[in-house]
N, C-alpha and C positions, 0 to 999 in steps of 0.2 A: 529525794533531794530536799534538804532543809536549809533555810537561811537563818543563821544565828545572829540575833541582834541584842541580846541581853547577857549580863554576866551569869545569871543563874542558868540560862540555857547552855551557855558555853561550858560551865562547870559540869553540867550533866553529860554533855556529849564527850567531853574530855575524859570523864570517869569511865564512860563506856569504851572509848577507844583505848584507854590504858589497859584494858583486859586482853587486848590482842597483842601477839608477839611482833607483828609488823603492821605499820600504817604507812600510807603514802601522803605526801605533803607538797603543796605548791603555794606560791604567793603571787599576788598582783600588786604592783607598786608603781609610783611615779618618781622620777628623779631629774627630770629635764630642767626644772626651775629651782631645785633645792640642792644643797650639799648632801644632806642626809636623805635617804629614800623615804618617801611617804608611803607607809604600808596601808593599802586600801582594802584588800581582800585576802583571806586565807582559805584554802580549800583542803580538806583532808578526807581520807577514805580508809576504812578497814575492809575486811572481807565481807562485812554485812551491811555497811551503810556508807554514804558519802554526804558531806555537809559543806556549806559555804558560810564563812564567818564574815560579817560586815564589821571590819575593824574600825570603821569610822562612825558606827552607830553611837548616838549620844549616850554617855554614861557607861559604856561597856568597859570592863576591866579585863585585860588580856592575860592576867596572871595564870588562870587555869591552863591556857594554851602554852605559856612559857614553861610552866611546871611540867607539862607533858613532853615538851621538847627536851627537857633534862632528865626524863625518866629512863633510867638505865635498863629497865626491863623491856622497853619498847624500841624496836628498830625503826628509825624514821627514814623513809625512802624518798629521795629528791631526784630531780634531773637538773644538772648544772647547779649544784647546791650553794656555791660560794656566795652569791648575792642574797639568797634566802637566809643563810647563816649570818651574814653581815647584819641584816636587818634585825634578826632576833637578838644578836649580841649587842647591837647599839641600843635597842629599846629595853632590854632586860638584864644585860650582863651575863646572859646564859648562852652557852654554846650547845646547840642541839647535839645529843650523843646518846647512844651510838647512831651512826647514819650509814646509808648506802647511796652512792651517787651513780645513777644509771648511765650518765654521760661518760664518766670515767670507766665504768665496767664495759660499756660498749666499745670504747677505744682500745681497751686492753684485749678485747676479743676481736678487734679488727672490723667492727660494724660501722665505724665512723661516729661522729658526734651529733648528727642531726636528729632531733627528737621526732620530727614528722616522719622521716625515713625509718627510724627505729620502730615507731608505732605501727607503720604500715607493714614493715617486714615481719614483725612478730604477731600482730593481731589481725592484719588484713584490712584494718580500717584506715581511712585517710583523714587525719585530723582537720577539723574546721579552723581555718585561719582568720575568719571574719573579724573576730574581736581581739586579735593579737595586739593591735596598736590602739585599742579603745581607751577612752579616758575613764579609768577605774575609780576616780574620785567623785564622779557625778552620781547623784542619787535621784530617784531610786534605781537600783540595778534591774536591768530588763531580764525577762525569761531567757533570752538568747545569751546574755552574758552569764547567767547562772549555769546554763547548759554547757557553755564553753568551759567555764571554770571547773565544773564537776568532771567533764570528760577527761581533762588533764590527769586528774588523780585516779580515775577508774581505769583508764588505759595503762597508767603507770603500774597498777597491780599486776597486770599480765606481763608487762615489760620486765619488771623485777623478777617475777617467777622464772621467766625464760632465761634471763641473763645469769641469775644465781645458779640455775641448774647447769648452764654451759660452763660457768667458771669452775664449778666443782668437777665437772667432767674433764676439763682440760688442766686441772690442778693450778688454777690461777687466782683462787680466792684470796690468798695471802698478798698477791700483788695489789689488789684493790684495797685490802686492809691497810697496807702501807700508805696508800694515797689518802685514805680516810683519816689517818692520824694527823697528816698535814692539814687537811681541811678543817679538822676539829680542834686545832691548836689555837689558843688565844693569841699567840704571836702572829698568826696569819692575819688577824683583824685589829690588833692593837697598834694602830698607826699613829705615829707622832709627827707633828709638824717639822721637827728637825730632820726627819727622813724624807720629807716631801721631794727633795731634789732628785731622789733615786728614781722617781716616776718619769722624769723628763728625758726626752730623747736627745736633748742638747748636748753636744760634744764640747767640753772645755779642755784646753790644753795646758793651762798654767795653774799653779796653786792659787794665785790671786783670783783668777776667774772662778775656780771651784768654790772658794770661800764666799765670794759675792753671790754665786748661784745658790748656795746653801742658805744664806741669810734671806735672800729675796723670796725663794721658794717657801721657806718657813713662814715668812710674813704673810704671803698670799694664802697659805693653808689656814693660818689662824684667822685671817680676815674672812675667808670663805666659810669657815666653821661658825664664827661668831654671828655672821649675817645669814647663815643657812642658805647660801647661794652656790651655784657651780663655780669651780675655780676660774673658768674662762670669763665669768662675769666680773671677776676682780681684775684679772690680768691674763692675757693669753700666753700660751707656752712660748711662742716665738719672741714675745716681748721680754719674758723672764730671761731667755737666753741672750737677747740683745743687751739687756742691762748687765748681765754677767760679763759679757765680752768688753763692753765700753766702760763699765764702772763709773757712771756719772756721780760726782760728789757734790753737785750743786743743782738747783732747779733749772738753771740756764742750760746746763749740759744735758739734763734729763729731757728738756724740751726739744733737743736736737735729734732725738731718736725717732726714726720714722715708724717703728713698730708700735709706738704709743699713739692713742687718739689725740687729735689736736686739743690743746688746752689741758691735757691730763696733769701736766706739771703744776697747774694752778689749782687742782683739786685738793681735797684734804689728804689724799693718799700720796701726793707728790713728795711731801716732806717725809712721810713714812718710808718711802722707797729709798730716798737719799740717805736716811738714817740707817736703813738695812745695808746699803752699799758700804757705808762708813764702818759699820760693825764688821762686815766681811773683810774689808781691807785691814782692819786692826787685828784680825785673828792671827794666832801663831801658826805659821805653815806646818810646824811639826805636829799640830793637833788635827790636821786634816787627813781624810782617807787618802791612800795612795792613788794617784791617777794611773789609769791603765796606759802602759807604754805601748807605742806602736809595735806591731809584730816584727821582731827582729829577724825571723826566719824568712829568707827571700822566697822559699818554697811554700810559705804558709797558705797561700791561696790554693795551690795545687793539692796540698794535704787536705784542706777543707772539702774540695771537690771530690777527692777519693772517699773521704768519710761520708759524704752525702750518698755516694753510690752504695757503700756498705750499709748505711742506714736504710736506704730503700730496699736493699736485698734482704736485710734482717726483718724489716716490716712485712714484706711479702711472704717470706719463708715461715714466719711465726704467726701471721695474721694478727698483727698488732698495729694500730695506727701510728705512723712514724712520729707525729707531733707529740705523742705522749711519751715516746722513748727519748727523744732529744730534739732540741731546737737548733737553729742555725748558730745562735749565740753559743750554745753548748759546744758545738763542733769547733767553732773558732777558738774557744777557750781551751779545748782539749788539744787542738793543734799547737797552741802556744805553751801549754803547761800540763804535764802528766798528772799533777795533783790538783787540777782545777776543781773548785768547789761547785760542781754542777750536778744536777739530778742524774745525768747519764752515767756518772761514775759512782753512784750509790745504789744500794739495795738491788732489787730485781733488774733494774735497768743496766747496772754494771755487769751482772751475770749474762744478760741477754745481748748487750751491745758494747758496753764500756770496755771490757777486757779485750774484745776483738778490735775495737777502735785503737786502743793503745798498741796492740800487736801489729796492726796495719801501719801505724805511724812509725814503728821502730823496725819494720821489715820482718817481723816474726810470722806474718801471714801476708799473702798477696791476693789480688783479685784477678780472675781470668775469665775468659768467655769459653763456654763449653756447650756445644749444641745449641747455640743461640741464647744461652742464659749466663748471667754473671754468677760465678761460683767463687768461694774462698779456697785458697790453697795454703795449708799450713807449711811453714818453712823451718820451724824450730826443730 
């Protein structure tokens, strides 16, 4: 186990790792007090060695690491890769490729998505959770932290080997490859402030409310980025929704909103929010995304419940985690629209579940109970 603290050491270890067809990678970071994750530690392993990189070491240049992440000859294995990729993308403009995400593979194989359970099931070892919520920005790193960091990537070697073999045995390697294409697409991480409203759970019913929501959410995103603070430090989600609903066009009206801290209207951001509201109200309704209309089908709820039963049956029959096949939102959209642009109606998911879901919706197949089990009955 080596701690890498200089650029020259990093270049040497990356050169060694680049000679291997597969390496495992993990990161430790903090993002509780910042908008952008603070990368604190990177750990990597090949079949021959494991290293820990102190990414906060004075003077260290991470370019050799970023170059390795983009090396097409080396498969990078992560567990729950999205945040790791996001960090590399933000700091270097590089998307790690090619990659293999053991969390996705585990769900495709019906193992669940818990890393601890996955490691224990495959290796027999129970991972040490002691340092899971440690402050990785503090220095020096302790021996216990080093051991924890290294164990993540050494266990990952065995997990990858087992999952890869199982995928090939069941003929599901292509399913994971489809998911990796999404994970390694720059579009997945190229997030613009004007799309910030899409993250919010707030339901708006009128075009005017949507326009204000879009402008206020974009302002908050830009403010959080420029100050490098979490979005909630600028404005909480419920406050953004409240502003969209009430559309205060003056500081006096802004002051009347209960979701805002007392005196917020007198802060330097009060005028910015009022300006964002006014920009929203001035937008041409024709330029706005279409609001989702209430489900017109009076049986929509019943259809979704039937689709849930089909989903569970499909998940159990094929040993695939249901949440990677379809979400409840997917089911609701399928119930309302045969051509809904949801994952469950594309690729391997459509073959496994989507076609059957549409068949159930239109009466081409039915569900029945046979010997205490739910089974599908083709009616076409």
